[in-house]
C-alpha positions in Angstrom: 22.7 -15.1 -26.7 19.2 -14.2 -25.5 17.7 -16.3 -22.7 13.9 -16.3 -21.9 12.8 -16.7 -18.3 10.5 -19.7 -17.9 10.1 -19.6 -14.2 11.6 -18.7 -10.8 11.6 -21.0 -7.9 12.4 -20.5 -4.2 14.8 -23.2 -3.0 15.1 -22.1 0.6 15.1 -18.7 2.5 17.2 -16.3 0.4 18.1 -18.8 -2.4 16.3 -18.8 -5.7 16.6 -20.6 -9.0 15.9 -19.0 -12.4 15.2 -21.3 -15.3 15.8 -19.9 -18.8 15.2 -21.2 -22.3 18.0 -20.4 -24.8 16.9 -18.7 -27.9 19.2 -20.6 -30.3 21.6 -23.5 -30.1 23.5 -23.6 -26.9 25.9 -26.3 -25.7 27.9 -26.5 -22.5 29.8 -28.9 -20.3 28.7 -29.7 -16.8 30.5 -27.4 -14.3 30.9 -24.5 -16.7 29.6 -20.9 -16.1 28.2 -18.1 -18.2 28.1 -14.3 -18.0 24.7 -12.7 -17.7 24.0 -9.1 -18.8 21.0 -7.3 -17.4 20.7 -3.6 -18.1 18.8 -1.7 -15.4 18.4 1.8 -14.0 20.9 3.1 -11.5 23.2 0.1 -11.4 25.5 0.0 -8.4 29.3 -0.3 -8.5 29.2 -3.9 -9.6 27.4 -3.0 -12.8 25.1 -4.9 -15.1 27.0 -8.1 -15.6 27.5 -11.2 -13.4 29.0 -14.6 -13.8 27.0 -17.6 -12.6 27.6 -21.3 -12.6 25.1 -23.2 -14.8 23.3 -25.4 -12.2 21.4 -27.4 -14.8 22.9 -30.4 -16.6 23.2 -30.2 -20.4 20.6 -32.9 -21.0 18.0 -30.7 -19.2 18.2 -28.3 -22.2 17.5 -25.2 -20.0 19.9 -22.8 -18.3 19.3 -22.8 -14.5 21.0 -20.2 -12.3 20.7 -20.6 -8.6 21.9 -17.8 -6.4 21.5 -16.2 -2.9 19.5 -13.0 -2.9 19.0 -10.7 0.0 16.3 -8.5 -1.6 16.8 -5.4 0.6 20.5 -5.6 1.0 21.5 -7.2 -2.3 23.0 -5.7 -5.5 21.0 -3.7 -8.0 21.6 -6.6 -10.5 20.0 -9.2 -8.2 17.1 -6.9 -7.4 16.5 -6.5 -11.1 16.8 -10.3 -11.6 14.1 -10.8 -9.0 11.8 -8.4 -10.9 11.9 -10.5 -14.1 8.7 -12.1 -15.1 8.1 -15.2 -17.2 8.9 -14.4 -20.9 11.3 -11.6 -19.9 14.7 -11.9 -21.5 18.3 -11.6 -20.4 21.5 -11.6 -22.5 24.3 -14.1 -21.9 27.8 -14.8 -23.1 29.7 -18.1 -22.8 29.8 -20.8 -21.6 33.3 -20.8 -20.1 35.4 -22.6 -17.5 37.2 -25.8 -16.8 35.6 -26.9 -13.6 34.8 -30.3 -15.0 35.2 -33.9 -14.1 36.6 -35.8 -17.0 38.6 -38.7 -15.4 35.6 -40.9 -14.6 37.5 -43.8 -13.3 39.4 -41.9 -10.6 37.9 -41.4 -7.2 36.6 -37.9 -6.8 36.0 -35.7 -3.7 33.6 -32.7 -4.2 33.7 -30.0 -1.5 30.9 -27.4 -1.6 30.4 -24.4 0.6 26.9 -22.9 0.6 25.9 -21.7 -2.9 29.0 -23.5 -4.2 26.8 -26.5 -4.6 25.5 -25.2 -7.9 28.1 -26.6 -10.3 28.1 -29.9 -8.5 24.4 -30.3 -9.3 25.2 -30.0 -13.0 28.2 -32.3 -12.8 26.5 -35.0 -10.7 23.2 -35.1 -12.7 25.2 -35.2 -15.9 27.3 -38.1 -14.8 24.2 -39.9 -13.6 22.4 -39.3 -17.0 25.4 -40.5 -19.0 26.1 -43.6 -16.8 29.5 -42.2 -15.9 29.0 -42.1 -12.2 32.2 -43.3 -10.5 33.3 -43.3 -6.8 32.4 -39.8 -5.6 32.1 -38.3 -2.1 30.4 -35.0 -1.6 31.1 -32.8 1.4 28.4 -30.1 1.5 28.7 -27.4 4.1 25.6 -25.3 4.5 23.4 -23.6 7.0 20.5 -23.5 4.7 17.4 -25.3 5.9 16.6 -27.3 3.9 20.0 -27.5 2.1 19.7 -26.4 -1.6 19.1 -29.4 -3.9 19.0 -31.9 -1.0 16.1 -33.9 -2.4 17.8 -34.4 -5.7 21.1 -35.3 -4.1 19.3 -37.8 -1.7 17.7 -39.4 -4.8 21.0 -39.7 -6.5 22.6 -41.2 -3.4 19.8 -43.8 -3.3 20.3 -44.7 -7.0 24.1 -44.7 -7.1 25.8 -46.7 -4.4 29.2 -45.3 -5.4 28.0 -41.8 -4.5 28.1 -40.7 -0.9 27.0 -37.3 0.6 28.1 -35.7 3.8 26.1 -32.6 4.8 28.0 -30.4 7.4 26.0 -27.7 9.1 29.0 -25.4 9.4 32.3 -24.7 7.8 34.3 -27.6 6.3 37.8 -28.0 7.7 40.5 -30.7 7.6 38.9 -32.5 10.6 35.6 -32.9 8.7 37.5 -34.3 5.7 39.7 -36.6 7.8 36.6 -38.1 9.4 34.9 -38.7 6.1 37.9 -39.9 4.0 39.9 -43.0 4.6 42.9 -41.4 2.9 43.7 -38.3 0.8 45.9 -39.9 -1.8 45.0 -41.0 -5.4 41.9 -38.8 -5.5 40.9 -35.7 -7.5 39.5 -32.8 -5.6 36.9 -30.2 -6.6 36.3 -27.3 -4.4 33.5 -24.7 -4.9 32.3 -21.9 -2.7 33.2 -18.5 -1.3 36.7 -17.4 -2.2 38.0 -17.6 1.4 36.6 -21.1 2.0 38.1 -22.3 -1.3 41.5 -21.0 -0.6 41.4 -22.4 2.9 40.5 -25.9 1.7 43.1 -25.7 -1.0 45.8 -25.0 1.6 44.5 -27.9 3.8 44.7 -30.3 0.8 48.2 -29.1 0.0 49.2 -29.8 3.7 48.0 -33.4 3.0 50.4 -33.7 0.0 47.8 -33.1 -2.7 49.3 -31.3 -5.7 47.9 -28.7 -8.1 47.1 -31.2 -10.8 44.6 -32.9 -8.5 42.8 -29.8 -7.2 40.2 -27.9 -9.3 38.6 -24.7 -7.8 35.5 -22.6 -8.5 35.3 -19.3 -6.6 32.1 -17.4 -5.8 33.2 -13.8 -5.0 31.1 -11.7 -2.7 29.9 -14.4 -0.4 32.6 -14.2 2.4 
């Protein structure tokens, strides 16, 4: 499907959001991702395709991609993405993925590392919009100043007393989680961020007796 760029926004140093309008009927579920195809001259070894989580909630009716971009050191794909102007187009495929919260009545713990916050924005705003917000704790590790989406997350925390956010200015580890959680049992866990961080948290959850069924993961390759 063709997507038309509406605007680009700077979230914080090195992080940008791109807001696209779908040219046709597009439906997705909060937490899913899409593939984006952007032909350009002299592509590097990673080519002309990328997968990005959809940061927007379905009711917003736009596709928002939020990513970290180092303009001088980044990939040829991201350099081309930064060159897009409003009304320029990009091709997409999908949506795909099963990083979704469907058991609304169970307590949920969301663990985000850096740009891994993007699918959680979609999930949380979707739950809020559909009045499905249950008991959710968010652990958000970031060195970004300000943290990406912090204003929206603060607003959500103010509206929904069952939602609690913990911003951690470094890496998340079992000590962070133990300080913020009364217990690890009977919860569902969602982990999103750089691959190394996700694998590390997964092992820490396993060490606490959490089984595969209660852990969902979303990797962001290339950020370790």
